[in-house]
C-alpha positions in Angstrom: 1.1 -8.3 1.6 3.7 -9.9 2.8 2.7 -10.0 6.3 0.4 -8.5 9.2 1.1 -7.9 12.9 -1.6 -6.8 15.2 -1.0 -6.0 19.0 -3.0 -9.2 20.6 -2.2 -11.9 17.3 1.0 -13.5 16.2 2.2 -12.2 13.0 0.2 -13.4 9.8 2.6 -13.9 6.9 -0.1 -16.5 5.2 -0.8 -14.3 1.8 0.6 -15.7 -0.8 -2.6 -16.9 -2.5 -4.2 -13.0 -1.9 -4.3 -11.5 -5.5 -7.6 -10.4 -6.4 -9.0 -6.6 -5.3 -11.3 -8.4 -3.0 -9.0 -10.8 -1.6 -6.7 -7.4 -0.7 -9.3 -5.3 0.7 -10.6 -7.9 2.6 -7.6 -8.6 4.4 -6.9 -4.4 4.6 -10.6 -4.1 6.5 -10.2 -6.7 8.7 -6.7 -5.5 9.9 -8.1 -1.7 10.3 -10.7 -3.5 12.3 -13.3 -1.4 10.0 -12.3 1.7 11.1 -13.0 4.5 8.3 -11.0 7.3 10.1 -7.7 5.3 10.1 -8.8 4.0 6.3 -8.9 7.8 6.1 -5.6 8.4 7.9 -3.9 5.7 5.8 -4.8 7.2 2.6 -4.0 10.7 3.0 -0.5 9.4 3.5 -0.8 7.2 0.8 -1.4 10.3 -1.5 1.0 12.8 0.1 3.7 10.0 -0.5 2.5 9.6 -4.1 2.5 13.3 -4.5 5.9 13.7 -3.0 7.3 10.8 -5.3 6.0 12.5 -8.4 8.0 15.6 -7.8 11.2 13.9 -6.6 14.5 14.4 -9.2 15.6 12.0 -6.9 12.7 8.8 -7.7 12.6 9.9 -10.9 16.2 9.0 -11.4 16.6 5.6 -9.5 15.2 2.6 -9.9 13.7 0.9 -6.9 13.3 -2.5 -6.8 12.3 -4.6 -3.6 11.2 -1.1 -1.4 8.0 -1.8 0.5 5.6 0.4 2.2 5.0 0.1 6.3 1.1 0.8 6.9 1.2 1.2 10.9 -2.0 2.0 12.8 -3.0 1.6 16.6 -6.2 0.8 18.2 -7.4 4.5 19.7 -7.9 4.5 23.6 -8.5 8.0 23.5 -11.0 7.9 20.1 -8.3 9.2 18.6 -6.8 6.9 15.7 -3.0 7.1 14.5 -2.1 5.9 11.5 0.9 6.1 9.2 2.8 4.8 6.2 6.8 4.9 5.1 8.5 3.5 2.2 11.3 0.9 3.7 13.5 -1.5 2.2 16.0 0.1 0.1 18.6 -2.1 -0.5 18.4 -3.0 -4.1 17.4 0.9 -5.3 19.9 2.0 -7.9 20.5 5.1 -9.6 19.7 4.8 -13.6 22.6 5.8 -16.3 22.9 9.1 -17.4 19.9 11.5 -17.9 17.8 8.8 -18.1 14.5 9.4 -15.7 11.2 6.9 -15.3 7.9 7.8 -14.9 7.5 4.4 -12.7 4.5 4.0 -14.2 5.0 2.7 -17.6 4.6 -0.6 -18.1 7.9 -2.9 -17.6 9.5 -4.0 -20.6 13.4 -5.9 -21.0 16.0 -2.9 -20.7 13.1 0.0 -19.7 14.2 -0.2 -16.2 10.7 1.0 -15.4 9.8 -0.5 -11.8 6.1 0.4 -11.5 6.1 2.2 -8.3 3.7 4.5 -8.5 1.7 1.9 -10.7 1.5 0.3 -7.7 1.0 3.3 -5.3 -2.0 4.4 -7.6 -3.8 0.7 -7.3 -3.1 0.9 -3.8 -4.7 4.6 -3.2 -7.7 3.5 -5.5 -8.0 0.6 -3.0 -8.3 2.4 0.3 -10.7 5.4 -1.8 -13.0 2.6 -2.5 -12.4 0.0 0.4 -16.2 -0.5 0.6 -17.3 -1.0 -2.5 -15.3 -4.0 -3.2 -17.3 -7.1 -1.7 -16.0 -9.7 -0.1 -14.3 -12.4 -1.8 -16.9 -15.5 -2.6 -17.1 -18.0 0.6 -15.8 -15.2 2.7 -17.9 -12.4 4.6 -16.9 -9.5 6.7 -17.0 -9.9 10.3 -18.7 -6.3 10.5 -20.3 -3.3 8.1 -17.5 -2.4 5.6 -15.4 1.1 5.8 -16.1 4.4 4.4 
């Protein structure tokens, strides 16, 4: 997590110590204000992105370094949650040489150019699927019941 900006608060970029699934789940639950409808919309979009990337010849033929996922949601004033996810930051994306392709899930070893993009996306999808089943980190309690 690089940063979170909520409408009524200053941006929060103090996530350098967030490392475990418990810590990430805790931050995400708070960010979506414990709204299950928001969680489900973000999860659906993450799955759409993953499905599109798995079929993309362009994605298979490029190394994606430093790209990010931008997760945006709006507090529903009319009872309808709005949420979406976009891939951003492609400045370091480079084409592979020749006919080489990547699966983006194989662990990186020197020289293989695997970037782990789909590995990370798989983990984020799993995290959103299980958001309510992951307990808060020790010493921190969720303000509200967990979503989903």
